[in-house]
Kinemage of the C-alpha trace (Angstrom):
@kinemage 1
@onewidth
@group {chain A} dominant
@subgroup {mainchain}
@vectorlist {calphas} color= white
{ca met a 1} P -1.768 2.232 29.778
{ca ala a 2} L -4.961 1.370 32.068
{ca asn a 3} L -7.505 -0.773 30.399
{ca lys a 4} L -10.221 2.039 30.414
{ca asp a 5} L -7.360 4.484 28.377
{ca leu a 6} L -6.726 1.488 26.151
{ca glu a 7} L -10.433 1.065 25.449
{ca thr a 8} L -10.736 4.653 24.949
{ca ala a 9} L -8.065 4.757 22.243
{ca arg a 10} L -9.541 1.727 20.527
{ca leu a 11} L -12.705 3.606 20.387
{ca met a 12} L -10.965 6.691 18.818
{ca ile a 13} L -9.170 4.597 16.433
{ca asp a 14} L -12.659 2.854 15.282
{ca glu a 15} L -14.184 6.149 14.752
{ca ala a 16} L -11.109 7.371 12.680
{ca asp a 17} L -11.431 4.301 10.571
{ca arg a 18} L -15.062 4.891 9.912
{ca gln a 19} L -14.120 8.386 8.683
{ca ile a 20} L -11.224 6.845 6.587
{ca val a 21} L -13.326 4.300 4.996
{ca ala a 22} L -16.057 7.032 4.206
{ca leu a 23} L -13.656 9.156 2.545
{ca leu a 24} L -11.809 6.528 0.493
{ca val a 25} L -15.180 5.419 -0.763
{ca arg a 26} L -15.895 9.197 -1.783
{ca arg a 27} L -12.356 9.265 -3.473
{ca phe a 28} L -13.153 6.080 -5.279
{ca ser a 29} L -16.434 7.094 -6.418
{ca ile a 30} L -14.935 10.421 -7.811
{ca ala a 31} L -12.048 8.510 -9.450
{ca lys a 32} L -14.723 6.361 -11.171
{ca ser a 33} L -16.765 9.246 -12.448
{ca met a 34} L -13.589 10.751 -13.538
{ca ala a 35} L -12.683 7.666 -15.737
{ca glu a 36} L -16.371 7.790 -17.104
{ca arg a 37} L -15.432 11.477 -18.442
{ca lys a 38} L -12.184 10.819 -19.642
{ca met a 39} L -11.817 10.221 -23.654
{ca lys a 40} L -9.109 7.854 -23.228
{ca pro a 41} L -9.183 5.656 -20.030
{ca glu a 42} L -5.594 5.161 -20.247
{ca ile a 43} L -4.945 8.458 -19.583
{ca tyr a 44} L -2.199 8.787 -16.736
{ca asp a 45} L -0.701 11.948 -15.287
{ca ala a 46} L 2.536 11.452 -13.685
{ca ala a 47} L 2.909 15.078 -12.632
{ca arg a 48} L -0.554 14.894 -10.966
{ca glu a 49} L 0.200 11.846 -9.121
{ca ala a 50} L 3.612 13.349 -7.902
{ca glu a 51} L 1.594 16.446 -6.713
{ca val a 52} L -0.899 14.376 -4.808
{ca leu a 53} L 1.811 12.443 -2.938
{ca lys a 54} L 3.852 15.683 -2.386
{ca lys a 55} L 0.778 17.409 -0.715
{ca ala a 56} L -0.042 14.573 1.375
{ca lys a 57} L 3.428 14.036 2.727
{ca ala a 58} L 3.605 17.804 3.321
{ca ala a 59} L 0.133 17.648 5.282
{ca ala a 60} L 1.333 14.467 7.417
{ca gly a 61} L 4.353 16.453 8.491
{ca gln a 62} L 7.982 15.081 9.171
{ca glu a 63} L 6.869 12.291 11.633
{ca tyr a 64} L 4.506 10.524 9.318
{ca ser a 65} L 5.305 11.734 6.105
{ca leu a 66} L 6.858 8.465 4.816
{ca asn a 67} L 3.984 6.403 6.360
{ca val a 68} L 1.367 8.652 4.591
{ca ala a 69} L 3.302 8.332 1.355
{ca ala a 70} L 3.140 4.714 1.509
{ca val a 71} L -0.809 4.528 2.277
{ca tyr a 72} L -1.226 7.326 -0.574
{ca gly a 73} L 0.597 5.001 -2.899
{ca glu a 74} L -1.842 2.433 -2.343
{ca ile a 75} L -4.770 4.783 -2.589
{ca ile a 76} L -3.584 5.855 -5.852
{ca lys a 77} L -3.362 2.417 -7.167
{ca gln a 78} L -6.794 1.334 -6.075
{ca ser a 79} L -8.177 4.716 -7.559
{ca lys a 80} L -6.798 3.491 -10.894
{ca lys a 81} L -8.284 0.287 -10.412
{ca val a 82} L -11.698 1.369 -9.797
{ca gln a 83} L -11.152 3.495 -13.257
{ca glu a 84} L -10.693 0.366 -15.276
C-alpha cells in the first residue's frame, strides 16, 4: 500500500473512530437514564442481553461476527457500569 493510500485509510479509520465514540457516548447516556428510571437498579435481563448480542453478530455478517460479539460484550459491560 502506497503512503498516500495508507494515509487515506488512516483518515477513514479516524473518522470511523469519531463516529464510534459519539455513538458510545449516546448509548451510555441512554443506559444511565434507564438506570435512573428503574425501580430496582440491580435489574438484569439476560434475555435482552442475548438478543442484543445476537442482533449485533447478525448485522456484522459471518466474517466479523465474533469480533463484533467481543466488542459488544465489553459495551454491555460498560453500559452496566454507567448504570451503577
